[in-house]
N, C-alpha and C positions, 0 to 999 in steps of 0.2 A: 395291600395290604388285608386283613379276614376280619371279621365283624361275627362277635359271636354273642348271638342272640336266645335265649332261653322263654318259651312261650308255654305258658303252660292255660290252662282256660278252667272256664264254668260252665256247666250244663244252663241257662236260662230258657227261660220260658214266654209268649207272648200273654201277659194277662189281656185280659178276662179269657179262663178257659172254665171260668165260674168261680164267681165269690167265696163258694161255697170248699170247693177243692184247695185253694191259695187262703185262705185269712182275708181277714179283714184291709179294706180301703185304701190301709195309710198305710208308707213304709214304716216298718220299726225303725230306724235310723234319725232319718229327718222330720218323723211327723208330717209329712204331705203328702196327700193325696196323689191318688196313682191316676194316670192318664185313660181315656178309654181305652186304646192299644197302648202296651208300653211293655218293652220290656221289661220282664223282674226276675230277679235267682234270689238264692238265702247264702248264707254262708256255710262253709263244710267243714269249718272249724266247731261252731258252737251254734248254739241254736238261739240265733236273735230274731228267726224270722224271716218273711219277704219282703226284700225289698229294693229300692229303685238299683241298678247294674251300675251307675255311677256312684252310691253309695257304699253298693259291698265290696268296692276296688278300694276305699277309703278305708273303709271297714278294716278288712283285710290285711292293706299296706300298717293300718293305723295299730290295730291290737295284735296281730297274727305275726309279724312279721318274722320271729322263731318259727313258727308251726310250720308257715311258708316255704321258709327255709330249707327246715330239714324235708320235706315232700320235697324241693328240686333235687337234695342229698336222694334222696330218693329211686326220684322218677331216671335220676340224669344216665346211669349205666344199664337201664332198660329199657328194650327195646321194642315197641309196640310191631312194629312193619317194618318188613323187609327192609323198605327203601328209605327208608329214617337215616 
């Protein structure tokens, strides 16, 4: 059996670098506050703002599925390293 998996990742960062660096204390999607130490990210397809990683996953799958599929097609034939 052969299983094909496509892996895409985004760069998350640990909050707080500084509240001034990343914006407000609320997730742009769920409007819940961030914990003292938490990984956050943003959407690469729009400028919604800083959000929890889980919120970003949901947002991208719900709102940018076509954009995500286009990105997968663009990256499919593009090898980044010799070992891939």
